[in-house]
C-alpha positions as CSV (number, residue, x, y, z in Angstrom):
1,M,-24.8,4.6,-22.4
2,K,-23.6,2.1,-24.9
3,G,-20.0,1.0,-24.5
4,S,-19.4,2.7,-21.2
5,V,-18.4,0.9,-18.0
6,A,-19.8,1.9,-14.7
7,K,-17.2,2.6,-12.0
8,L,-17.4,0.4,-9.0
9,S,-15.3,2.5,-6.6
10,P,-15.2,6.3,-6.0
11,P,-12.3,8.3,-7.2
12,D,-10.7,8.2,-3.7
13,G,-11.6,4.6,-3.1
14,F,-10.1,1.2,-3.5
15,G,-8.5,1.8,-6.9
16,T,-6.8,5.0,-5.8
17,R,-5.5,3.4,-2.7
18,L,-4.3,0.3,-4.6
19,R,-2.4,2.5,-7.2
20,S,-0.9,4.7,-4.5
21,L,0.3,1.7,-2.4
22,R,1.7,-0.1,-5.5
23,K,3.7,3.0,-6.5
24,Q,4.9,3.4,-2.9
25,K,6.4,-0.1,-3.2
26,N,7.9,0.8,-6.6
27,L,6.0,-2.0,-8.3
28,S,4.6,-1.9,-11.8
29,Q,1.1,-3.3,-12.4
30,T,2.8,-6.4,-14.0
31,E,5.1,-6.9,-11.0
32,L,2.2,-6.6,-8.5
33,A,0.1,-8.9,-10.6
34,E,2.8,-11.6,-10.7
35,L,3.2,-11.4,-6.9
36,V,-0.5,-11.9,-6.5
37,G,-0.9,-14.5,-9.2
38,L,-2.9,-12.4,-11.6
39,H,-2.6,-10.9,-15.1
40,F,-1.6,-7.2,-15.1
41,T,-4.9,-6.3,-16.7
42,N,-6.7,-7.3,-13.5
43,I,-4.6,-4.7,-11.5
44,S,-5.3,-2.1,-14.2
45,R,-9.0,-2.8,-13.9
46,Y,-9.0,-2.6,-10.1
47,E,-7.1,0.7,-10.2
48,R,-9.5,2.2,-12.7
49,G,-12.5,1.1,-10.6
50,I,-14.1,-1.1,-13.2
51,A,-13.5,-4.4,-11.3
52,Q,-13.2,-5.5,-7.7
53,P,-11.0,-8.4,-6.5
54,T,-12.2,-11.6,-4.9
55,V,-11.8,-11.8,-1.1
56,E,-8.7,-14.1,-1.5
57,T,-7.1,-11.7,-4.1
58,L,-7.9,-8.8,-1.7
59,R,-6.2,-10.6,1.1
60,R,-3.1,-11.3,-1.1
61,L,-3.0,-7.7,-2.3
62,A,-3.2,-6.3,1.3
63,E,-0.5,-8.7,2.5
64,I,1.9,-7.8,-0.3
65,L,1.2,-4.0,0.1
66,G,1.6,-4.2,3.9
67,V,-1.9,-3.0,4.8
68,S,-5.1,-4.5,6.1
69,S,-7.8,-5.6,3.7
70,D,-10.2,-3.2,5.4
71,Y,-7.9,-0.3,4.7
72,L,-7.4,-1.3,1.1
73,M,-11.2,-1.4,0.6
74,D,-12.4,1.6,2.5
75,G,-9.9,3.0,5.1
76,S,-8.1,6.2,5.7
77,V,-4.4,6.5,6.0
78,E,-4.7,6.9,9.8
79,Q,-6.8,3.7,10.0
80,A,-4.1,1.8,8.0
81,A,-1.4,3.0,10.3
82,K,-3.4,2.2,13.4
83,A,-4.2,-1.3,12.0
84,R,-0.5,-2.0,11.8
85,F,1.0,-0.2,14.7
86,E,0.8,-1.5,18.2
87,D,3.4,1.0,19.4
88,R,1.4,4.2,19.9
89,E,4.4,6.3,20.6
90,L,5.9,5.2,17.3
91,L,2.6,6.0,15.5
92,R,2.7,9.5,17.1
93,Q,6.2,10.1,15.9
94,F,5.3,9.0,12.4
95,K,2.4,11.4,12.4
96,E,4.8,14.2,13.4
97,V,7.3,13.2,10.7
98,D,4.5,13.2,8.1
99,Q,4.2,17.0,8.8
100,L,7.8,17.7,7.9
101,S,9.1,18.9,4.6
102,E,9.6,16.4,1.8
103,E,13.4,16.8,2.2
104,K,13.2,16.0,6.0
105,K,10.8,13.1,5.4
106,A,13.3,11.6,2.8
107,F,16.1,11.9,5.4
108,V,14.0,10.1,8.1
109,K,13.2,7.3,5.5
110,R,16.9,6.9,4.7
111,V,17.7,6.6,8.4
112,I,14.9,4.0,8.9
113,D,16.0,2.1,5.8
114,A,19.6,2.0,7.1
115,L,18.5,0.7,10.4
116,L,16.4,-2.0,8.8
117,V,19.1,-3.1,6.5
118,K,21.5,-3.3,9.4
119,E,19.0,-5.5,11.3
120,K,18.5,-7.8,8.3
121,L,22.3,-8.2,7.9
122,R,22.6,-8.9,11.7
123,D,19.9,-11.5,11.4
124,L,21.6,-13.1,8.4
125,A,25.0,-13.2,10.1
126,G,23.5,-14.4,13.5
């Protein structure tokens, strides 16, 4: 077909994971692009599945988004969590939290955020 662009990743592939992770971090395409050192159109093209990043760009994206490069390219949510969690008990607890209502998950996130902020403040003061 003239004028059409072939998709390089399936609907639930790299582009979808990239978009989801970017939104979870509350980043716009422009903000993510700036962090990676790209133009926002590159992020848009990745998310739409019409381009793939270089290995170095993939590494930077994964680092900024807090996941492994393997997960970003072809992993499941469970694989991403396992790749980053060495504490299996904590992973088990997060799996259980994931089954809670959205309201209860939001509460757990607020508690975790409060703890992390407290630790960062302690580190700054210490």
